[in-house]
C-alpha positions as CSV (number, residue, x, y, z in Angstrom):
1,X,-4.6,6.9,-14.9
2,X,-4.8,3.1,-14.2
3,X,-1.1,2.6,-14.7
4,X,-0.7,5.1,-11.8
5,X,-1.7,2.3,-9.6
6,X,0.8,-0.2,-10.8
7,X,3.6,2.5,-10.8
8,X,2.8,3.4,-7.2
9,X,2.8,-0.1,-6.3
10,X,6.4,-0.6,-7.8
11,X,7.7,2.1,-5.7
12,X,6.3,0.7,-2.7
13,X,8.0,-2.6,-3.5
14,X,11.4,-0.8,-4.2
15,X,11.4,0.7,-0.9
16,X,11.5,-2.6,0.8
17,X,14.6,-4.0,-1.3
18,X,18.1,-3.5,-0.4
19,X,20.7,-1.7,-2.5
20,X,22.2,-4.0,-4.8
21,X,19.7,-6.6,-5.2
22,X,16.9,-7.4,-7.8
23,X,13.5,-8.8,-7.8
24,X,12.0,-11.2,-10.1
25,X,8.1,-12.1,-10.6
26,X,6.4,-14.6,-12.8
27,X,3.1,-14.1,-14.5
28,X,2.6,-18.0,-14.5
29,X,1.1,-20.2,-17.0
30,X,-2.1,-21.9,-17.5
31,X,-1.4,-25.6,-16.7
32,X,-2.3,-28.3,-19.3
33,X,-5.8,-29.7,-18.6
34,X,-5.7,-32.7,-21.2
35,X,-4.9,-33.2,-24.9
36,X,-4.6,-29.6,-26.2
37,X,-6.8,-28.1,-23.5
38,X,-5.5,-25.8,-21.0
39,X,-7.0,-24.5,-17.8
40,X,-8.1,-21.0,-17.9
41,X,-5.3,-18.6,-17.0
42,X,-5.1,-16.4,-13.8
43,X,-2.1,-14.2,-13.5
44,X,-0.1,-14.5,-10.3
45,X,-1.5,-11.6,-8.2
46,X,1.6,-10.3,-6.9
47,X,3.1,-10.2,-10.5
48,X,-0.1,-8.3,-11.5
49,X,0.0,-6.0,-8.5
50,X,3.1,-4.2,-10.0
51,X,2.6,-4.7,-13.6
52,X,-1.1,-4.6,-14.5
53,X,-0.3,-7.5,-17.0
54,X,-2.7,-10.1,-17.2
55,X,-1.0,-12.3,-19.8
56,X,1.0,-15.5,-19.3
57,X,4.7,-16.5,-19.8
58,X,5.7,-12.7,-18.8
59,X,8.4,-11.9,-16.3
60,X,9.1,-8.6,-14.4
61,X,12.6,-7.7,-13.2
62,X,13.5,-5.0,-10.9
63,X,16.8,-4.0,-10.1
64,X,18.0,-1.5,-7.3
65,X,21.3,-0.3,-7.9
66,X,23.7,2.7,-8.0
67,X,21.1,4.6,-6.3
68,X,18.5,4.1,-9.0
69,X,16.1,1.6,-10.1
70,X,15.8,-0.4,-13.4
71,X,12.4,-1.8,-14.3
72,X,12.2,-4.4,-17.2
73,X,9.0,-6.5,-18.4
74,X,9.8,-9.4,-20.3
75,X,6.8,-10.5,-22.8
76,X,6.2,-13.2,-25.5
77,X,7.0,-12.1,-29.0
78,X,4.5,-11.7,-31.9
79,X,3.2,-15.2,-32.3
80,X,2.1,-14.8,-36.1
81,X,0.0,-17.0,-37.6
82,X,-1.1,-18.6,-34.4
83,X,-2.9,-15.3,-33.7
84,X,-5.6,-16.6,-35.8
85,X,-6.0,-19.5,-33.5
86,X,-5.7,-17.8,-29.9
87,X,-5.6,-14.2,-30.5
88,X,-2.5,-11.9,-30.9
89,X,0.2,-11.7,-28.2
90,X,0.4,-8.3,-26.3
91,X,2.5,-5.9,-28.1
92,X,5.3,-3.7,-26.7
93,X,3.0,-0.4,-27.0
94,X,0.0,-2.4,-25.3
95,X,2.6,-3.6,-22.5
96,X,3.9,0.1,-22.0
97,X,0.5,1.7,-21.5
98,X,-0.6,-0.9,-19.0
99,X,2.3,-1.0,-17.0
100,X,3.8,2.5,-17.2
101,X,7.0,0.7,-18.1
102,X,9.2,1.9,-21.1
103,X,11.6,-1.0,-21.0
104,X,9.9,-3.9,-22.5
105,X,12.0,-6.7,-24.1
106,X,11.1,-10.3,-25.5
107,X,10.8,-13.1,-23.0
108,X,13.6,-15.2,-24.6
109,X,16.0,-12.4,-23.8
110,X,15.3,-13.0,-20.0
111,X,17.9,-15.4,-18.9
112,X,20.7,-13.7,-20.8
113,X,19.7,-10.2,-19.7
114,X,19.4,-11.4,-16.2
115,X,22.8,-13.0,-16.2
116,X,24.5,-9.7,-17.5
117,X,22.6,-7.6,-15.0
118,X,23.7,-9.9,-12.1
119,X,27.5,-9.6,-13.4
120,X,27.9,-6.1,-14.3
121,X,26.2,-4.7,-11.1
122,X,27.5,-7.3,-8.6
123,X,24.0,-8.2,-7.5
124,X,24.3,-10.2,-4.4
125,X,20.5,-10.7,-3.4
126,X,17.4,-11.9,-5.6
127,X,14.0,-11.6,-4.2
128,X,11.3,-14.1,-5.4
129,X,8.1,-14.9,-4.3
130,X,8.7,-18.3,-2.2
131,X,5.2,-18.8,-1.3
132,X,5.0,-22.6,-0.4
133,X,2.1,-24.1,1.2
134,X,2.6,-27.9,1.0
135,X,5.6,-29.9,1.1
136,X,4.3,-31.9,-2.1
137,X,3.1,-29.0,-4.1
138,X,4.3,-28.6,-7.7
139,X,7.0,-25.9,-7.9
140,X,5.9,-22.4,-8.9
141,X,8.1,-20.7,-11.5
142,X,9.6,-18.7,-8.8
143,X,10.5,-21.9,-6.8
144,X,11.8,-23.5,-10.0
145,X,13.7,-20.5,-10.6
146,X,15.1,-20.5,-7.0
147,X,16.5,-24.0,-7.5
148,X,18.2,-23.1,-10.4
149,X,19.6,-19.8,-9.0
150,X,21.2,-21.9,-6.2
151,X,23.1,-24.0,-9.0
152,X,24.3,-21.4,-11.0
153,X,25.0,-18.7,-8.3
154,X,25.9,-20.6,-5.2
155,X,26.9,-17.5,-3.3
156,X,23.8,-15.5,-4.1
157,X,21.4,-14.7,-1.1
158,X,17.8,-15.2,-1.9
159,X,14.9,-13.0,-0.2
160,X,11.3,-14.0,0.0
161,X,8.9,-11.6,-1.6
162,X,5.9,-13.3,-0.1
163,X,5.8,-11.6,3.4
164,X,6.6,-8.3,1.8
165,X,3.5,-8.5,-0.6
166,X,1.6,-9.8,2.4
167,X,2.2,-6.3,4.0
168,X,1.8,-4.0,0.8
169,X,-1.4,-5.8,-0.3
170,X,-3.1,-5.6,3.2
171,X,-3.9,-2.1,2.9
172,X,-6.3,-1.5,-0.1
173,X,-6.2,1.7,-2.4
174,X,-9.1,3.4,-4.1
175,X,-8.6,1.6,-7.3
176,X,-8.6,-1.7,-5.5
177,X,-11.9,-0.7,-3.3
178,X,-13.6,0.5,-6.6
179,X,-13.2,-3.0,-8.2
180,X,-14.1,-4.8,-4.9
181,X,-17.2,-2.7,-4.4
182,X,-18.3,-3.6,-8.0
183,X,-17.7,-7.4,-7.4
184,X,-19.6,-7.3,-4.1
185,X,-22.6,-5.4,-5.5
186,X,-22.7,-7.9,-8.4
187,X,-22.5,-10.8,-5.8
188,X,-25.3,-9.2,-3.8
189,X,-27.6,-9.3,-6.9
190,X,-26.7,-13.0,-7.7
191,X,-27.6,-14.0,-4.0
192,X,-30.8,-12.3,-4.3
193,X,-31.3,-14.1,-7.7
194,X,-31.1,-17.2,-5.7
195,X,-33.2,-16.5,-2.9
196,X,-36.1,-15.2,-5.5
197,X,-35.8,-18.4,-7.3
198,X,-35.4,-21.0,-4.9
199,X,-38.3,-23.4,-4.4
200,X,-38.4,-26.9,-2.5
201,X,-37.5,-29.8,-4.6
202,X,-35.0,-27.8,-6.6
203,X,-31.6,-29.3,-6.9
204,X,-28.7,-27.1,-5.3
205,X,-27.2,-26.6,-8.7
206,X,-30.3,-25.0,-10.2
207,X,-30.5,-22.5,-7.4
208,X,-26.8,-21.9,-8.1
209,X,-27.5,-21.5,-11.9
210,X,-29.4,-18.1,-11.0
211,X,-26.1,-17.0,-9.4
212,X,-24.0,-17.8,-12.5
213,X,-26.3,-16.1,-14.8
214,X,-26.7,-12.7,-12.7
215,X,-22.9,-12.7,-12.7
216,X,-22.7,-13.1,-16.7
217,X,-25.4,-10.6,-17.1
218,X,-23.3,-7.9,-15.4
219,X,-20.0,-8.6,-16.9
220,X,-18.3,-10.8,-14.2
221,X,-17.0,-13.6,-16.1
222,X,-15.2,-15.0,-13.1
223,X,-16.1,-16.1,-9.7
224,X,-13.9,-15.4,-6.4
225,X,-14.4,-19.3,-5.7
226,X,-16.4,-22.3,-6.4
227,X,-19.8,-21.6,-5.2
228,X,-21.0,-23.4,-2.0
229,X,-24.9,-24.2,-2.3
230,X,-25.8,-26.5,0.6
231,X,-29.0,-27.5,1.6
232,X,-30.2,-28.9,5.1
233,X,-27.5,-31.2,6.6
234,X,-25.0,-30.5,3.6
235,X,-24.7,-27.0,5.2
236,X,-22.7,-28.2,8.1
237,X,-19.7,-29.2,5.6
238,X,-17.6,-26.0,5.5
239,X,-16.4,-26.3,2.0
240,X,-19.2,-28.4,0.4
241,X,-19.1,-27.8,-3.4
242,X,-20.8,-30.5,-4.9
243,X,-23.9,-28.6,-5.1
244,X,-25.8,-31.8,-6.5
245,X,-28.3,-32.7,-3.7
246,X,-31.9,-32.0,-3.8
247,X,-33.5,-29.5,-1.6
248,X,-36.4,-30.4,0.6
249,X,-39.5,-28.5,2.1
250,X,-38.2,-27.1,5.3
251,X,-34.5,-27.0,4.4
252,X,-32.4,-23.9,5.0
253,X,-29.7,-23.3,1.9
254,X,-26.4,-22.0,3.0
255,X,-24.9,-20.2,0.0
256,X,-21.3,-18.8,0.3
257,X,-20.1,-17.0,-3.2
258,X,-18.4,-14.2,-4.7
259,X,-18.1,-12.3,-8.1
260,X,-14.7,-11.3,-9.3
261,X,-14.2,-8.1,-11.2
262,X,-10.8,-7.4,-12.8
263,X,-9.2,-9.8,-10.4
264,X,-10.7,-8.3,-7.3
265,X,-13.1,-10.3,-5.2
266,X,-16.7,-10.0,-3.2
267,X,-17.4,-12.7,-0.7
268,X,-20.8,-13.0,0.8
269,X,-22.7,-15.9,2.8
270,X,-26.2,-15.9,3.4
271,X,-28.5,-18.8,4.6
272,X,-32.3,-18.8,3.7
273,X,-35.3,-21.3,3.7
274,X,-35.8,-22.7,0.3
275,X,-39.7,-22.6,1.1
276,X,-39.4,-18.7,2.3
277,X,-40.1,-19.4,6.0
278,X,-37.9,-20.0,8.8
279,X,-39.1,-22.6,11.4
280,X,-38.8,-21.3,15.1
281,X,-35.7,-23.6,15.6
282,X,-33.9,-22.2,12.4
283,X,-35.0,-18.9,13.3
284,X,-33.5,-19.2,17.1
285,X,-30.2,-20.4,15.8
286,X,-30.0,-17.8,12.9
287,X,-30.5,-14.9,15.4
288,X,-27.7,-16.4,17.6
289,X,-25.4,-16.2,14.5
290,X,-26.7,-12.6,13.5
291,X,-26.1,-11.3,16.9
292,X,-22.5,-12.6,17.0
293,X,-22.0,-11.2,13.6
294,X,-23.0,-7.7,14.9
295,X,-20.8,-8.0,18.2
296,X,-17.6,-8.7,15.8
297,X,-18.7,-5.7,13.6
298,X,-18.9,-3.5,16.5
299,X,-15.3,-4.6,17.7
300,X,-13.7,-4.0,14.3
301,X,-11.5,-0.7,14.7
302,X,-7.9,0.2,14.2
303,X,-5.5,-1.1,16.8
304,X,-8.1,-4.2,17.6
305,X,-6.0,-7.3,17.5
306,X,-7.3,-9.4,14.6
307,X,-7.2,-12.7,16.9
308,X,-9.7,-10.7,19.3
309,X,-12.5,-11.1,16.8
310,X,-12.7,-14.9,17.0
311,X,-12.6,-14.6,20.6
312,X,-15.6,-12.2,20.7
313,X,-17.7,-14.7,18.8
314,X,-16.7,-17.6,20.6
315,X,-17.6,-15.9,24.1
316,X,-20.9,-15.1,22.5
317,X,-21.6,-18.6,21.4
318,X,-20.8,-19.9,24.7
319,X,-23.2,-18.0,26.4
320,X,-26.0,-18.2,23.6
321,X,-25.7,-22.1,23.4
322,X,-25.6,-22.6,27.0
323,X,-29.1,-20.9,27.2
324,X,-30.5,-23.4,24.6
325,X,-28.8,-26.5,26.2
326,X,-26.2,-27.2,23.3
327,X,-22.9,-26.6,25.4
328,X,-21.6,-26.5,28.9
329,X,-17.9,-25.3,28.1
330,X,-16.0,-23.4,25.6
331,X,-14.6,-26.7,24.5
332,X,-18.0,-27.6,23.7
333,X,-18.3,-24.8,21.4
334,X,-15.9,-26.2,18.7
335,X,-18.2,-29.0,17.9
336,X,-20.7,-26.5,16.4
337,X,-18.1,-23.7,15.2
338,X,-15.0,-25.0,13.7
339,X,-13.5,-22.1,11.6
340,X,-12.3,-18.4,12.0
341,X,-14.6,-15.6,11.8
342,X,-12.5,-13.5,9.4
343,X,-9.9,-13.4,6.7
344,X,-8.4,-10.8,4.5
345,X,-10.1,-9.8,1.2
346,X,-8.7,-8.6,-1.9
347,X,-7.0,-10.0,-5.1
348,X,-7.4,-13.2,-3.6
349,X,-10.5,-14.5,-1.8
350,X,-8.4,-15.5,1.2
351,X,-5.9,-12.6,0.6
352,X,-2.3,-12.8,1.7
353,X,-0.9,-11.5,4.7
354,X,-0.1,-12.8,8.2
355,X,-2.7,-13.0,10.9
356,X,-0.4,-13.8,13.9
357,X,-0.1,-10.6,16.3
358,X,-1.6,-8.4,13.6
359,X,-3.6,-5.5,14.7
360,X,-6.4,-4.0,12.4
361,X,-5.4,-0.8,10.3
362,X,-7.4,1.5,8.4
363,X,-7.7,0.2,4.7
364,X,-7.8,-3.3,5.4
365,X,-10.7,-5.3,3.9
366,X,-11.8,-8.6,6.0
367,X,-14.7,-10.7,6.1
368,X,-17.1,-11.1,8.9
369,X,-18.3,-14.6,8.8
370,X,-19.7,-16.4,11.8
371,X,-21.4,-19.7,11.6
372,X,-23.0,-22.4,13.5
373,X,-23.2,-26.0,12.3
374,X,-25.6,-28.2,14.2
375,X,-25.7,-31.6,12.6
376,X,-28.0,-33.3,14.7
377,X,-30.5,-30.7,13.9
378,X,-29.8,-30.7,10.1
379,X,-29.0,-26.9,10.4
380,X,-25.8,-25.0,9.0
381,X,-25.9,-21.4,9.0
382,X,-23.3,-18.9,7.9
383,X,-23.6,-15.1,7.4
384,X,-20.9,-13.4,6.0
385,X,-20.2,-9.8,5.0
386,X,-17.3,-7.7,4.1
387,X,-15.8,-4.9,5.9
388,X,-13.4,-1.9,5.6
389,X,-11.5,-0.8,8.5
390,X,-11.6,3.0,8.8
391,X,-10.1,5.5,11.0
392,X,-13.2,5.4,13.4
393,X,-14.3,1.8,13.1
394,X,-15.5,-0.2,10.0
395,X,-17.8,0.4,7.0
396,X,-19.7,-2.7,6.0
397,X,-19.2,-2.7,2.3
398,X,-22.1,-5.1,1.5
399,X,-24.6,-3.2,3.8
400,X,-27.2,-3.3,1.0
401,X,-27.6,-7.1,1.3
402,X,-30.8,-8.2,2.9
403,X,-29.8,-10.0,6.2
404,X,-32.5,-10.4,9.1
405,X,-35.2,-13.0,9.1
406,X,-37.7,-10.6,8.3
407,X,-35.9,-9.2,5.3
408,X,-35.3,-12.6,4.1
409,X,-38.9,-13.8,4.5
410,X,-40.5,-10.6,3.2
411,X,-38.1,-10.6,-0.2
412,X,-38.6,-14.3,-0.7
413,X,-42.6,-13.9,-0.4
414,X,-42.2,-11.4,-3.0
415,X,-40.4,-13.8,-5.1
416,X,-42.6,-16.5,-4.9
417,X,-45.4,-14.3,-5.9
418,X,-43.9,-13.3,-9.2
């Protein structure tokens, strides 16, 4: 049963909490866009990880007291006539079925119930997700609650759930891998649709549209992130997302994209010639990147320091780029390669979890995405696949996606004949 996954996740979380403490997690709320229009809602992933609930304005409360565990889910009340405009709120029965919890209460009871729980059980520590990346970022519901908690309970200790979830979510369960495999497969089909339909002179967004259509065809209503479709020199801009340039004959198109299935993501990058044929120089650079990717893939195994993966790639680039006269020292490599080769992948595209001093473990899913960006040649190349760390090494979860120069040219030749 799906709810078993969320029940098990709550057990994992409870094991990390201290006796006499409680944890509070917020689903979040879609921000206002303008007028009466809101941005699409996306649930806080840590909240979703332990509840399975994907509705806004919900709160999860877990208390570890008296040797036992209390779990309560607070949800909005029946919204009455408003249901005819925006759909009905989740019922208590639906919340129970999704989450596996039996204590479901109205959200307007949360603050009073929280205060009583703290007082009656002498709670001395509250855990909150205190992720905060930029000083000027808008406060999350958790950070706002932490500020209010300090005022009302000055002696209360506050613990941070963010690093705890960073550890818990690092190892993927079968339920998660199933969703991710589906997202990756849909992503693969979307990239192939772009390759099959690309022609010189098309706008980048016209090619991107084939990706979007393929996702919709296969039920993926959300993307993992904003698609990158960068032609020619624009491919040297790492996070180029305007996608409003025109492709030219002889351009490479760098695409970095992903489908999202039930909040789990795929992430694939491919670079291909819009006319279907690599030039000799493009082929040379492409194969340097491809060889580097394979060296990194070969190094993925349990016990390998995460940081070593990027070192292996840079060492490869130093030798390969020396041979073609682009660099002399490792410091020169940074001119053409200026990002990491890997990140965690899961319920977030750049999934949470610390990298410092981390060694690879079975069950981790990470990207392998070497790139080279040679602005003076108008060449930007990135090749990205998704890897599952196994007991023996790794499984390339996106192995069905064509990748070599020969595969890409043969595939695109068929597309241009259609």
